[in-house]
N, C-alpha and C positions, 0 to 999 in steps of 0.2 A: 503494498501499499504504500502511495507517495499522495501528499496532499499538495495542491499549489494553494494559497492562500492568496488574494485579490482583495487586498486593504490599505488604507492608511496604516503608518507603519513607524516606528521613531525613525528618523527625528523630526516627525510629525506630532508634536505636542496633542493632546486630548484623550476622552476617555476611550474612544472605539481604537487610537493607535495603541494606546496602553492594554487593552483588552486583547487587539492582535498579538500586540508581542506574548504577553504569558500564555494564548491558547497556542502560538507557534512554538514557544517554548517547552510546553505539558506535551504537546504531539512528538515534541523532537527528543524529550526525555524519557518517554517512554518507545523510542524505538522506530517513529514514522518518520521519517523523512520529508521535510517541510521547504517546498520551494514559493519562496514571498515575491509576488510581482505588485509594485507600489510607484507611487510617482513622487514619493517622500522626498529625493532630492529637487523637488522643485518647488518645496513648500518655503512660503515667505518667512524671509528672517524674522519676523514679530510672532510667526507662529512656530518657530524651528528650535528642538530643542540641542542646545549646545553641549559639544563633548562626549556624547556618545559612539563616534563611528566606530573607535578603536573596538570598543566592545560590541559593536554589532557586526564588527569584522571579524570576532573570537567565537561566534558562536558555533555552536556543533548540532551536525545535521540538519542545520538553517540556511537556504542557501537567497542571498536577498538580490532581486534582479530589479533594477530601478531603470525607468525609462531617462533620457537625456535631459539637460536643464535647456538644450537648445530645441529649438522646434524653426524651421524652414519659415521664411516669410512669406506671406501668402494675403492677399484680397479678397475679402475682409479676413484680417489677422483674428487667429484664436489659437491657443496653446493646444487644441488639440488631442487632449487627454484622453476622450475614450478609446479614440482612434490607436491612439498610439499604446495606450496598455492593450488594447485589444491585439493589435500587433505580438506584443511581447507575451501576452498570455496565449496566444497560440503556438507562438516560438518553442515557450518554455514546454508545454504541454507536449510538444512533439519531441525537443530535445531529453526529457526527464520523465518520459512515461506517466506524468501525473494522472491518479485515478478519479481526484474528484476535486472540483472549483470549489473552495468556499469564499466567499464574498463579505466582507465585513461591514457593509455601506450600500445602501441602494444607489447611489448618485456618485460617480458614475458606476462604482464597484461592479453593483450587482447586475447592472444591465450590461457590463461588458462579460458578468460570466455569464450572462443568456446568451449574447452574440456567441461568447466562445463555447458555447457546447450545442448550441445549433451549427457550429462549424466545426466540431472537430467529436462530437458525439460523449463528451465527456461530462456526466453530471454534474451539476453544480447546487448548493447549498448558499439560500439567504440569511443573512443577518441584518439586523436596523442597528440603528441609534435612535432615539426621540427627535430628535432635530429632524434628518433626513425624510422621518414621515411626515412632519408638520410644514417641511418647505417644500416638497419636491412632488409626493404622493398626490398632494393636496392641489397643487400646483396642475390647471388645465392643460399646459403645454407637454405634460410628464405623463400624466395620468394613463393613457392608454398604452403607453409602452410600461410603464410599471406594472399594470395589471397584467400582460401579458408574462411577464419574467417572473412577477410572482404564481399566476398558475402554472407555468409549465416547469417550476423549481423541482427537485428530488425531496427538497424539505427546506421549511421554512423554521428557523430557529428566533426564536421572541420569547417574552416574558409572559406572565399571567396577565396582565393588562391589555396586553396586546394580541392575544390571540383572538379574539372573536372581530376584530378589523381584517385577518386574512382568511380565516375560514371560508366567505364565500367564494373567495378565489381558490384556495388549495387546503384541502385536507390534511396535507403530511407535513404536520405541525407538531414540534416539540417545543415545551415553555423550558426555561430556566431562571432563576431569582435573576433580579435585576442586576446587575455587574455595577462595583462600587469601586472604580480604578484605585489603584495602589502606585501614582505615578511619583512616589519618594524616592525610588530605586534611581530614575534618571534627574532629577534635581541635583544641579549641582552645590558640591560639599564644598564652603569655603574652607580655603589654605590656612596653614597653621600661620600664626601671627609674628 
């Protein structure tokens, strides 16, 4: 078994990133290789954890694949995260023979997981945060695509409070307790005075 985790990941700050980190560590420590596909290297400086790069490179059984910071200039300009993550996800699935895609947030990761699954046939899991449900799923411009991606997922992992939101679209649901991240592991410690 090899898991491809498609998510926010350190050095991105925040709960989803911390949750993805600890899930990857848990899987890797149990002997399951984890391929992380992320756009973490592209995170804006104000949302970046500093000083964790060396630690991330030392993780055993976890391989982090980042899209590049640079994108070809085009009109109208966009960072094209979804298409770049999709390309990298398909490549990592092909190169590393991932058996499942575990996405950590609906936008763009859950949508990219859905598209990668359609291309490769590899099943995908949808996880979410609270803010992506409020910001994106309720937005008319994204709703139909999210409904399809959620309906076709092999599994939805959510908390007890949100399971009924997903049930009309997909009955393959597992509930877990709400995650409270411990990001103290990544907080820079002051040096000796």
